[in-house]
Wavefront OBJ file of the C-alpha trace (Angstrom):
o trace
v 110.481 111.109 153.352
v 109.335 112.355 149.975
v 108.494 110.195 147.010
v 111.027 110.435 144.194
v 110.114 112.825 141.423
v 108.917 111.199 138.200
v 111.572 110.930 135.562
v 110.784 111.676 131.914
v 107.465 112.374 130.275
v 104.401 111.588 132.446
v 102.680 110.057 129.390
v 105.432 107.412 129.242
v 104.641 106.401 132.825
v 100.993 105.782 131.961
v 102.003 103.660 128.961
v 104.320 101.607 131.136
v 101.562 101.043 133.671
v 98.964 99.996 131.100
v 101.284 97.483 129.395
v 102.261 94.497 131.502
v 105.016 92.040 130.661
v 103.959 88.535 131.634
v 106.529 86.152 133.136
v 106.627 84.213 129.877
v 107.696 87.376 128.048
v 104.452 88.053 126.154
v 103.151 91.621 126.268
v 99.516 92.150 126.996
v 97.121 94.916 127.759
v 96.556 95.045 131.536
v 92.825 94.528 130.964
v 93.485 91.871 128.280
v 93.832 88.148 128.371
v 97.389 86.756 128.602
v 96.295 83.454 127.092
v 95.193 85.284 123.925
v 98.615 86.899 123.535
v 100.184 83.484 124.002
v 97.766 81.936 121.498
v 98.535 84.605 118.884
v 102.258 84.043 119.357
v 101.902 80.260 119.084
v 99.694 80.562 115.980
v 102.252 82.846 114.310
v 105.189 80.599 115.154
v 103.370 77.447 114.031
v 102.438 79.039 110.699
v 106.070 80.086 110.171
v 107.339 76.594 110.998
v 104.764 75.003 108.674
v 105.833 77.381 105.913
v 109.444 76.230 106.361
v 108.404 72.568 106.258
v 106.358 73.211 103.119
v 109.356 74.895 101.480
v 111.553 71.891 102.370
v 108.997 69.514 100.885
v 108.781 71.584 97.701
v 112.579 71.563 97.424
v 112.742 67.779 97.720
v 109.913 67.396 95.216
v 111.807 69.641 92.809
v 114.843 67.358 93.087
v 112.632 64.353 92.364
v 111.278 65.933 89.184
v 114.776 66.880 88.029
v 115.713 63.185 88.325
v 112.589 62.195 86.372
v 113.380 64.653 83.579
v 116.967 63.410 83.417
v 115.676 59.830 83.117
v 113.402 60.846 80.247
v 116.437 62.169 78.378
v 118.713 59.200 79.069
v 116.459 56.135 79.360
v 114.183 54.379 76.878
v 110.496 55.259 77.077
v 109.672 51.881 78.624
v 111.729 52.851 81.728
v 110.146 56.245 82.293
v 108.501 56.689 85.640
v 104.777 57.185 86.013
v 105.104 57.913 89.709
v 104.583 61.501 90.824
v 104.670 63.394 94.099
v 103.247 66.737 95.145
v 102.827 68.933 98.193
v 99.409 70.510 98.393
v 98.060 73.187 100.703
v 94.993 72.164 102.639
v 92.174 74.425 101.487
v 89.157 72.570 102.833
v 86.871 74.400 105.193
v 88.207 74.035 108.699
v 91.807 73.387 107.589
v 94.344 75.186 109.728
v 96.438 77.965 108.248
v 99.650 76.626 106.722
v 98.531 72.976 106.720
v 99.693 70.854 103.789
v 99.912 67.251 102.594
v 102.594 65.395 100.644
v 101.087 62.805 98.310
v 102.408 60.194 95.906
v 100.352 59.376 92.826
v 100.560 57.316 89.671
v 99.867 58.829 86.250
v 97.482 56.786 84.109
v 96.292 57.577 80.601
v 92.557 57.600 79.958
v 90.894 57.821 76.549
v 88.101 60.358 76.308
v 86.532 61.041 72.948
v 89.425 59.462 71.079
v 91.957 61.618 72.940
v 94.347 60.256 75.586
v 94.468 62.364 78.746
v 96.694 61.925 81.822
v 94.959 61.380 85.149
v 96.359 61.092 88.655
v 95.545 58.098 90.817
v 96.649 58.672 94.372
v 98.431 55.888 96.198
v 96.991 54.829 99.539
v 99.138 56.034 102.416
v 97.506 54.258 105.299
v 97.225 55.433 108.878
v 100.785 56.430 109.709
v 103.103 59.178 108.543
v 104.548 57.207 105.655
v 103.604 55.254 102.587
v 104.293 51.534 102.714
v 107.556 50.674 100.934
v 105.829 47.890 98.968
v 103.216 50.335 97.633
v 105.887 52.719 96.367
v 108.087 49.902 95.033
v 105.205 48.569 92.917
v 104.583 52.012 91.428
v 108.221 52.961 90.718
v 110.519 51.487 88.053
v 113.518 49.543 89.442
v 116.046 52.324 88.801
v 113.949 54.793 90.845
v 113.124 52.729 93.921
v 116.135 53.829 95.968
v 115.432 57.512 95.310
v 111.741 57.110 96.130
v 112.521 55.272 99.394
v 114.987 57.993 100.411
v 112.525 60.766 99.634
v 109.704 59.004 101.453
v 111.900 58.802 104.574
v 112.348 62.592 104.403
v 108.650 63.163 103.658
v 107.642 60.981 106.616
v 109.750 63.182 108.896
v 108.149 66.323 107.459
v 104.661 64.849 107.942
v 105.522 63.922 111.530
v 106.801 67.438 112.260
v 103.738 69.047 110.675
v 101.444 66.813 112.735
v 103.377 67.754 115.877
v 102.974 71.456 115.077
v 99.255 70.885 114.647
v 99.149 69.403 118.138
v 101.012 72.413 119.543
v 98.433 74.697 117.933
v 95.551 72.575 119.239
v 96.884 72.584 122.807
v 97.443 76.349 122.711
v 93.814 76.795 121.618
v 92.595 74.447 124.336
v 94.654 76.359 126.916
v 93.192 79.710 125.800
v 89.656 78.264 125.970
v 90.318 76.904 129.463
v 91.638 80.242 130.710
v 88.606 82.031 129.266
v 86.219 79.473 130.788
v 87.860 79.732 134.208
v 87.695 83.519 134.008
v 83.960 83.305 133.286
v 84.236 84.476 129.679
v 82.812 82.470 126.792
v 85.293 80.758 124.454
v 86.300 82.809 121.443
v 84.049 82.373 118.449
v 80.883 81.878 120.471
v 78.117 84.350 121.136
v 77.444 83.047 124.612
v 77.280 85.398 127.525
v 79.024 84.401 130.766
v 76.713 82.648 133.184
v 75.691 84.012 136.592
l 1 2 3 4 5 6 7 8 9 10 11 12 13 14 15 16 17 18 19 20 21 22 23 24 25 26 27 28 29 30 31 32 33 34 35 36 37 38 39 40 41 42 43 44 45 46 47 48 49 50 51 52 53 54 55 56 57 58 59 60 61 62 63 64 65 66 67 68 69 70 71 72 73 74 75 76 77 78 79 80 81 82 83 84 85 86 87 88 89 90 91 92 93 94 95 96 97 98 99 100 101 102 103 104 105 106 107 108 109 110 111 112 113 114 115 116 117 118 119 120 121 122 123 124 125 126 127 128 129 130 131 132 133 134 135 136 137 138 139 140 141 142 143 144 145 146 147 148 149 150 151 152 153 154 155 156 157 158 159 160 161 162 163 164 165 166 167 168 169 170 171 172 173 174 175 176 177 178 179 180 181 182 183 184 185 186 187 188 189 190 191 192 193 194 195 196
């Protein structure tokens, strides 16, 4: 019995042989490392998800500032809020791509050289994903406390999701390092040669 004749361009057959589809659906080079393809995919997806969370946080912060501006137009100066909130990208060395923090702060006025200048004093968050309600209630005027509590509930969820995504990224990196170690290759980012 004869082998079936190749169909199509012979170059296509060599491309199909050199590219392998892993069971999880990630393409890899036949000589490559499937864990690295998985890691790249996880890193990309985590960054996209963090970007969406950051956009949600910025949207909620925008709504907060609209409420503050409205209060400045309709309330006496003594009832204006000095409580602020911001979402900041993490730029410190070693910070993961897409990482951000959501922080509440209080605006205080400081005199320097006869001129009053606003300064931010951050409120202490504590160890969990949320600010203590009493901390925020002390910093916010009475009319704003309900809004601040509602926003902090949403921010706590966003912080929890971002932390969870960080764990996903960490475990993907640990998995890739384990696969490389078991295959006798040094972990990425090291100059070590595989041992004997």
